[in-house]
C-alpha positions in Angstrom: 2.0 -23.1 -2.0 -0.1 -20.1 -2.9 0.9 -18.2 -6.0 0.1 -14.4 -6.3 0.6 -13.3 -9.9 2.4 -11.6 -11.4 5.5 -13.4 -10.2 9.2 -12.6 -10.5 11.2 -11.9 -12.5 9.3 -8.6 -13.1 9.0 -6.6 -16.3 7.8 -3.0 -16.4 4.3 -4.2 -17.2 4.2 -6.9 -14.5 5.7 -4.6 -11.9 3.1 -2.0 -12.7 0.3 -4.6 -12.5 1.7 -5.8 -9.1 1.7 -2.2 -7.8 -1.9 -1.6 -8.9 -3.1 -4.9 -7.4 -1.5 -3.9 -4.1 -3.1 -0.5 -4.2 -6.5 -2.0 -4.9 -6.2 -4.6 -2.1 -5.2 -2.0 0.5 -8.1 0.3 -0.6 -10.5 -2.5 0.4 -9.3 -2.1 4.0 -9.8 -5.9 4.4 -6.9 -6.8 6.6 -7.3 -10.6 6.2 -7.4 -10.3 2.4 -4.4 -8.0 2.3 -2.3 -10.2 4.5 -2.7 -13.1 2.1 -0.4 -11.3 -0.4 2.5 -11.7 2.1 4.5 -14.8 2.9 3.5 -16.5 6.2 6.8 -15.2 7.7 6.9 -11.9 5.9 9.0 -9.2 7.6 8.0 -5.5 7.7 9.4 -2.3 8.8 6.6 0.3 8.8 7.8 3.6 10.1 9.2 2.7 13.6 7.4 -0.7 13.8 8.8 -4.1 13.1 6.2 -6.7 12.1 6.6 -10.4 11.4 4.2 -12.8 9.8 0.6 -12.7 8.6 -1.0 -12.6 12.1 1.0 -9.5 13.0 0.3 -7.9 9.6 -3.4 -8.5 10.0 -3.5 -7.1 13.5 -1.4 -4.1 12.4 -3.7 -3.3 9.5 -6.9 -3.7 11.6 -5.5 -1.2 14.1 -4.4 1.1 11.3 -7.7 1.3 9.6 -9.6 1.6 12.9 -7.6 4.8 13.4 -7.1 6.1 9.8 -10.7 6.7 8.7 -11.9 7.2 5.1 -8.5 5.9 4.0 -7.7 6.3 0.2 -4.3 5.2 -1.3 -2.5 5.8 -4.6 0.7 3.9 -5.3 3.2 4.5 -8.2 5.9 2.3 -9.5 9.3 3.8 -8.7 11.8 1.1 -9.9 12.0 -2.7 -10.2 14.5 -5.5 -10.6 14.1 -9.3 -10.8 12.2 -9.8 -7.5 12.2 -6.3 -6.0 9.8 -3.4 -6.6 10.1 0.1 -5.2 7.1 2.3 -5.0 6.2 5.8 -3.9 2.7 6.4 -2.5 0.4 8.9 -0.9 -2.8 8.3 1.1 -5.4 10.4 2.8 -7.2 9.7 6.0 -9.0 11.5 8.8 -8.8 10.9 12.5 -11.8 10.4 14.8 -11.5 14.1 15.6 -12.1 14.9 11.8 -8.5 16.1 11.3 -7.3 15.2 7.8 -3.8 14.0 6.8 -2.0 13.1 3.6 0.7 10.6 4.1 3.6 10.4 1.7 6.0 7.5 1.5 8.3 5.1 -0.2 8.4 1.3 0.0 10.7 -1.4 -1.0 9.1 -4.8 -1.6 11.0 -8.2 -2.1 9.0 -11.1 -3.4 9.4 -14.9 -3.3 9.2 -17.0 -6.4 5.4 -17.4 -6.0 4.8 -13.6 -6.0 4.2 -13.3 -2.3 5.9 -10.4 -0.6 8.5 -11.6 1.8 9.9 -8.2 2.9 8.3 -4.7 3.1 10.3 -1.6 4.1 8.1 1.6 4.5 9.1 5.1 5.2 6.1 7.5 5.7 5.5 11.1 6.6 2.1 12.6 7.6 1.1 16.1 6.6 -2.0 17.7 8.1 -4.3 19.0 5.4 -7.6 20.9 5.4 -10.7 18.9 4.3 -11.0 21.0 1.2 -7.4 20.1 0.2 -8.3 16.4 -0.2 -7.6 14.9 -3.7 -8.6 11.3 -3.1 -12.3 11.5 -3.0 -13.6 8.5 -4.8 -16.1 6.1 -3.1 -14.7 3.6 -0.7 -12.8 0.8 -2.4 -10.3 0.6 -5.2 -9.4 3.8 -7.1 -11.4 4.1 -10.3 -9.4 3.5 -13.4 -10.0 7.0 -14.7 -8.9 8.7 -11.4 -5.5 10.5 -11.8 -2.4 8.9 -10.3 0.3 10.6 -8.3 2.1 12.0 -11.4 -1.1 13.5 -12.8 -1.9 15.0 -9.3 1.7 16.4 -9.1 2.3 14.6 -5.8 
């Protein structure tokens, strides 16, 4: 069985590390790599979509990142317990028509004993922004360590 450290039970430090690792992975926009952080039978609710298993996760993410161009994400630890982490997040993207959005959301994650996410519940709202209102402007890939997080950006 694959292990994806840190594993439960979580401490503040390990939960924070898990959140940053998830953020970094999603910012790669590599659907196959991201899907490996989930159990083979992981269940998601993403907005109004219900997704089951790695194959559906991979397909969902490929479609998402084909539509949400120049995607940049920041996650922040909200709360944690033994095998559950709650996060808040924001991400920016543009459509093929060059319309920019900032999406705000909250997620609840439940992990198995190996640190793979077995459940993800996401509630997300998109807000249209002007291109000059963008705050997430680092080069494609993980957010640089010195880039402000959500609290520092007052989001």
